[in-house]
NURO-611392 format. One line per field, with one value per residue (C-alpha): residue number from 1; residue in three letters; x, y negated, z negated. Coordinates in nm, 4 decimals, padded with zeros to 6 digits. Each point is the difference from the previous one (the first is absolute). Layout:
pos = c(NUM,...)
code = c(ALA,...)
x = c(X,...)
y = c(Y,...)
z = c(Z,...)
END
This chain:
pos = c(1,2,3,4,5,6,7,8,9,10,11,12,13,14,15,16,17,18,19,20,21,22,23,24,25,26,27,28,29,30,31,32,33,34,35,36,37,38,39,40,41,42,43,44,45,46,47,48,49,50,51,52,53,54,55,56,57,58,59,60,61,62,63,64,65,66,67,68,69,70,71,72,73,74,75,76,77,78,79,80,81,82,83,84,85,86,87,88,89,90,91,92,93,94,95,96,97,98,99,100,101,102,103,104,105,106,107,108,109,110,111,112,113,114,115,116,117,118,119,120,121,122,123,124,125,126,127,128,129,130,131,132,133,134,135,136,137,138,139,140,141,142,143,144,145,146,147,148,149,150,151,152,153,154,155,156,157,158,159,160,161,162,163,164,165,166,167,168,169,170,171,172,173,174,175,176,177,178,179,180,181,182,183,184,185,186,187,188,189,190,191,192,193,194,195,196,197,198,199,200,201,202,203,204,205,206,207,208,209,210,211,212,213,214,215,216,217,218,219,220,221,222,223,224,225,226,227,228,229,230,231,232,233,234,235,236,237,238,239,240,241,242,243,244,245,246)
code = c(MET,LYS,VAL,ALA,LEU,PHE,ILE,PRO,CYS,TYR,VAL,ASP,GLN,PHE,TYR,PRO,GLN,VAL,GLY,ILE,ALA,THR,TYR,GLN,LEU,LEU,GLN,LYS,LEU,GLY,ILE,GLN,ALA,ALA,PHE,PRO,GLN,LYS,GLN,THR,CYS,CYS,GLY,GLN,PRO,MET,ALA,ASN,SER,GLY,CYS,GLU,GLN,ASP,ALA,ILE,PRO,VAL,TYR,HIS,HIS,PHE,VAL,ASP,THR,PHE,GLN,GLY,TYR,ASP,TYR,VAL,VAL,ALA,PRO,ALA,GLY,SER,CYS,VAL,TYR,HIS,VAL,ARG,LYS,HIS,PHE,ASN,ILE,ILE,GLU,GLN,THR,PRO,ALA,VAL,GLN,HIS,VAL,ARG,GLU,THR,THR,TYR,ASP,LEU,ILE,ASP,PHE,ILE,THR,THR,ILE,LEU,GLY,VAL,THR,GLU,ILE,PRO,GLY,VAL,PHE,PRO,HIS,LYS,VAL,GLY,LEU,HIS,LEU,SER,CYS,HIS,GLY,GLN,ARG,GLY,LEU,HIS,GLN,ALA,ASN,GLU,SER,GLU,ILE,THR,PRO,VAL,ARG,ASP,GLY,TYR,LEU,ARG,ARG,LEU,LEU,LYS,SER,LEU,ASP,GLY,ILE,GLU,LEU,THR,GLU,LEU,ASP,ARG,ASN,ASP,GLU,CYS,CYS,GLY,PHE,GLY,GLY,THR,PHE,CYS,VAL,SER,GLU,ALA,ALA,ILE,SER,ALA,ARG,MET,GLY,GLN,ASP,ARG,VAL,GLN,ASP,HIS,LEU,ARG,ASN,GLY,THR,ARG,VAL,LEU,THR,GLY,GLY,ASP,MET,SER,CYS,LEU,MET,HIS,LEU,GLU,GLY,ILE,VAL,ARG,ARG,GLN,LYS,LEU,PRO,MET,ARG,VAL,MET,HIS,ALA,ALA,GLU,ILE,LEU,ASN,GLY,THR,ILE,LEU)
x = c(00.0008,00.0301,00.2501,00.1032,00.3179,-00.0280,00.3346,-00.0161,00.1288,00.3189,00.0897,-00.0479,00.2143,00.2723,00.0025,-00.1021,00.2020,-00.2583,-00.2806,00.1999,00.0791,-00.3687,-00.1007,00.2691,-00.0821,-00.3651,00.1061,00.2126,-00.2981,-00.2168,-00.1739,00.0238,-00.0937,-00.1170,00.1212,-00.2791,00.1710,-00.2481,00.0574,00.1101,-00.0134,-00.2280,-00.0573,00.1699,00.2357,-00.2885,-00.2070,00.2946,00.0370,-00.3618,-00.1219,-00.1967,-00.2876,00.2515,00.1021,-00.3486,00.0573,00.3183,-00.1994,-00.2481,00.2820,00.1578,-00.3294,-00.0555,00.3512,-00.0136,-00.3652,00.0404,00.2498,-00.0470,00.2798,00.2159,00.3439,00.2401,00.3379,-00.1207,-00.2186,-00.0727,-00.1493,-00.2017,-00.1295,-00.0993,-00.2007,-00.1737,-00.0762,-00.0159,-00.1956,-00.3020,-00.0675,-00.1150,-00.3232,00.0253,-00.0891,00.0651,00.3210,00.1272,-00.0791,00.1680,00.3222,00.0119,-00.0454,00.2442,00.2947,00.2786,00.3471,00.2509,00.0859,-00.3683,-00.0790,00.2822,-00.0948,-00.3790,-00.1085,00.2728,00.0475,00.3802,00.1612,00.3580,00.2397,00.2621,00.3114,00.3203,00.0787,00.2991,-00.0230,-00.1106,-00.3256,-00.1889,-00.3740,-00.1777,-00.3723,-00.1870,-00.2846,-00.2527,00.0983,00.0133,-00.2827,-00.2081,00.0183,00.0834,00.2987,00.1866,-00.0522,-00.0048,00.2207,-00.2666,-00.2208,00.2507,00.3789,00.0040,00.1813,-00.1764,-00.1396,-00.0357,00.3292,00.1958,-00.1167,00.0959,00.3435,00.0623,-00.0615,00.3139,00.3122,00.2863,-00.1966,00.0228,-00.2684,00.1045,-00.1615,-00.0661,-00.0404,-00.3188,-00.1477,-00.2832,00.0890,-00.0960,00.2778,-00.1339,-00.0758,-00.3767,-00.0532,-00.0109,00.0783,00.3678,-00.0467,-00.2218,00.1934,00.3412,00.2062,-00.2202,-00.0192,00.3779,00.0632,-00.2470,00.1735,00.3414,-00.1225,-00.1394,00.3227,00.2105,-00.2057,00.0814,00.3658,00.0360,-00.1386,00.2059,-00.2307,00.1873,-00.3005,-00.3013,-00.3243,-00.3756,-00.3115,-00.0545,00.2508,-00.1143,00.1323,00.3120,00.0613,00.0005,00.2346,00.2301,00.0503,00.1302,00.2182,00.1584,00.0568,00.1665,00.1916,-00.1049,00.1002,-00.3516,-00.1928,-00.3673,-00.2099,-00.3721,-00.1144,-00.0990,00.3640,00.1177,-00.2671,00.0253,00.3790,-00.0033,-00.2316,00.1775)
y = c(-02.1421,00.1012,00.2833,00.1774,00.1992,00.3351,00.1393,00.3681,00.1073,00.1691,-00.2913,-00.2441,00.2084,00.1408,-00.1948,-00.3603,-00.1132,00.1719,-00.2019,-00.3192,00.0862,00.0697,-00.3373,-00.1858,00.1807,-00.0966,-00.3589,-00.0039,00.1299,-00.2857,00.1695,-00.1503,00.3066,-00.0155,00.2417,00.0663,00.0381,00.2476,00.2643,00.3413,00.3382,00.1282,00.3211,00.2369,00.1732,00.1076,00.1178,00.1963,00.1728,00.1160,-00.2716,-00.2152,-00.0530,-00.1627,-00.2312,-00.1455,-00.2950,-00.0751,00.0021,-00.2498,-00.2208,00.0013,-00.1085,-00.2704,-00.1330,-00.0149,-00.0464,-00.3758,00.0284,00.0417,00.2576,00.1995,00.0887,00.2590,00.1384,00.3557,00.2094,00.2571,-00.2560,-00.1592,00.3402,00.0731,-00.3197,00.0575,00.3692,00.0770,-00.2987,00.1761,00.1722,-00.3219,-00.1842,-00.1617,-00.3549,-00.2792,-00.0847,00.3578,00.0295,-00.3329,00.0965,00.3425,-00.1490,-00.2888,00.1704,00.0368,00.1428,-00.2741,00.1296,00.0496,-00.3512,-00.1565,00.1888,00.0266,-00.3062,-00.2526,00.1366,-00.0039,00.2550,-00.1333,-00.1300,-00.2555,00.1377,00.1987,00.3277,00.1730,00.3373,00.3544,00.0288,00.3151,-00.0426,00.2137,00.0322,00.0561,00.2518,-00.2452,-00.2711,00.2190,00.2466,-00.1903,-00.3556,00.1049,-00.2323,00.2267,00.2869,00.3519,00.2633,00.2710,-00.2180,-00.1627,00.0120,-00.3770,-00.1823,-00.3252,-00.2017,-00.3459,-00.0027,00.1574,-00.2793,-00.2740,00.1509,00.0492,-00.3716,-00.0828,-00.0723,00.2454,00.2714,00.3666,00.2343,00.3547,00.2812,00.2686,00.3717,-00.0005,-00.3458,00.0023,00.2649,-00.0605,-00.1127,00.2121,-00.2800,00.0369,-00.2051,00.2306,00.2952,-00.0871,00.0634,00.3080,00.1626,-00.1608,00.2663,00.0047,-00.3787,-00.0348,00.2502,-00.1758,-00.3298,00.1515,00.1344,-00.3413,-00.1813,00.2530,-00.0621,-00.3704,00.0653,00.2499,-00.2516,-00.2961,-00.2087,-00.2683,-00.1877,00.2051,-00.1949,00.0335,-00.1758,00.1936,-00.0461,00.3137,00.2222,-00.2134,00.0236,00.3792,-00.0031,-00.2610,00.2207,00.2749,-00.2406,-00.1323,00.3410,00.1317,-00.3274,-00.0170,-00.2856,-00.1354,-00.2971,00.0195,-00.3134,-00.0678,-00.1388,-00.3261,-00.0534,00.0494,-00.2155,-00.2762,-00.0067,-00.0505,-00.3036,-00.3262)
z = c(-00.9196,-00.3670,-00.0307,-00.3197,-00.0392,-00.1765,-00.1173,-00.1016,-00.3424,00.1204,00.2288,-00.2874,-00.2351,00.2251,00.3275,-00.0756,00.3013,00.2224,-00.1581,00.0460,00.3629,00.0655,-00.1442,00.1944,00.3245,-00.0277,-00.0680,00.3142,00.1963,-00.1245,-00.2957,-00.3474,-00.2019,-00.3607,-00.2661,-00.2524,-00.3351,-00.1480,00.2666,-00.1230,00.1774,00.2756,-00.1981,00.2408,-00.2506,-00.2228,00.2950,00.1427,-00.3355,-00.0050,-00.2377,00.2415,-00.2425,-00.2349,00.2838,00.0488,-00.2402,00.1961,00.3248,-00.1433,-00.1257,00.3467,00.1574,-00.2627,00.0631,00.3796,00.0962,00.0463,00.2870,00.3732,00.0154,-00.2388,00.1363,-00.1432,00.1167,-00.0616,00.2288,-00.2697,-00.2394,00.2792,00.1079,-00.3588,-00.0309,00.3308,-00.0388,-00.3722,-00.1238,00.1534,-00.3339,-00.1683,00.0717,00.3420,-00.0961,00.2527,-00.1904,00.0147,00.3697,00.0710,-00.1798,00.1647,00.3466,-00.0410,-00.1717,00.2565,00.0188,00.0806,00.3473,00.0891,-00.1173,00.2012,00.3147,-00.0012,-00.1995,00.0807,00.3520,-00.0281,00.2319,00.0138,-00.2630,00.1153,-00.1631,00.0314,-00.1784,00.1684,-00.1741,00.0740,-00.1898,-00.0885,-00.0527,-00.2591,00.0596,-00.3251,00.0031,-00.1440,00.2458,00.3067,-00.0474,-00.2520,00.1349,00.3592,00.0270,00.2405,00.2417,-00.1412,00.1614,-00.0161,00.2203,00.2359,00.0536,00.0596,-00.2800,-00.0646,-00.2880,-00.1521,-00.1878,00.2862,00.2306,-00.2467,-00.0573,00.3729,00.0538,-00.2009,00.2053,-00.0404,-00.1770,00.0996,-00.1281,-00.0856,00.1957,-00.2594,00.0561,-00.2094,00.0385,-00.2510,-00.2570,-00.3642,-00.2355,-00.2855,-00.2429,-00.0162,-00.3153,-00.3006,00.2311,-00.0453,-00.3728,00.0076,00.2880,-00.0444,00.1799,00.3114,00.0021,-00.0237,00.2802,00.2291,-00.0709,00.0698,00.3344,00.0897,-00.0880,00.1924,00.3142,-00.0280,-00.0772,00.2858,00.2492,-00.1135,-00.2204,-00.1913,-00.1372,-00.1076,-00.0148,-00.0204,-00.1206,-00.3219,-00.2811,-00.1810,00.2793,00.0326,-00.3755,00.0286,00.2995,-00.1528,-00.3040,00.2265,00.1982,-00.3205,-00.1586,00.3148,00.0513,00.3637,00.2352,00.0243,-00.1390,-00.0928,00.0544,00.0067,00.3347,-00.1721,-00.0975,00.3587,00.1621,-00.2601,00.0244,00.3752,00.0041,-00.0829)
END
């Protein structure tokens, strides 16, 4: 199985430890992932800003970079969703279709492609799970509260398999954090208030480690946690899962 690792721009620049944890976690699960050096962006920031036509060369570059792999794996549901859903505006050549179909979020890849449902590790902390909008409603990684009250999903199951972990029961399980890509720039006040509400739900219910599968949302929430000096750590799920496997 030829697997390529795609590390989003903001992870590469601000959270390189998440990219490293993703690579190491895949290694521990038996996947020797390649890291194509010419990879850049998936084009999402331009598209979110209303400049999707300007992103088309970026889309083609992404396809050219990753078309030779069986799977492309990224620790970011929003980027994966963008590749799958927004690359429909370019000509649907076999290469484009292949890349769109085989680009996976890390948690999806571990669960649905590798068939891993349990992680042999210990993490004795109270962990709050943030479900990103793209991951939950776009990639269908977890149940949606407007459809069912049952709280379930790929990442929740993996985390629950860890010994000693306690998952926080939130008042509003799948509320948006307010990040929304460039929304946090164009509507900064609304974005910040949504993030504050999200963090307060975790704080009120005892979260000590806040996690999720999309570092963009976690970046937004971590900024609030740091500014308010709250007793809470923010970690990508790859960091938790990788750290528990010896």
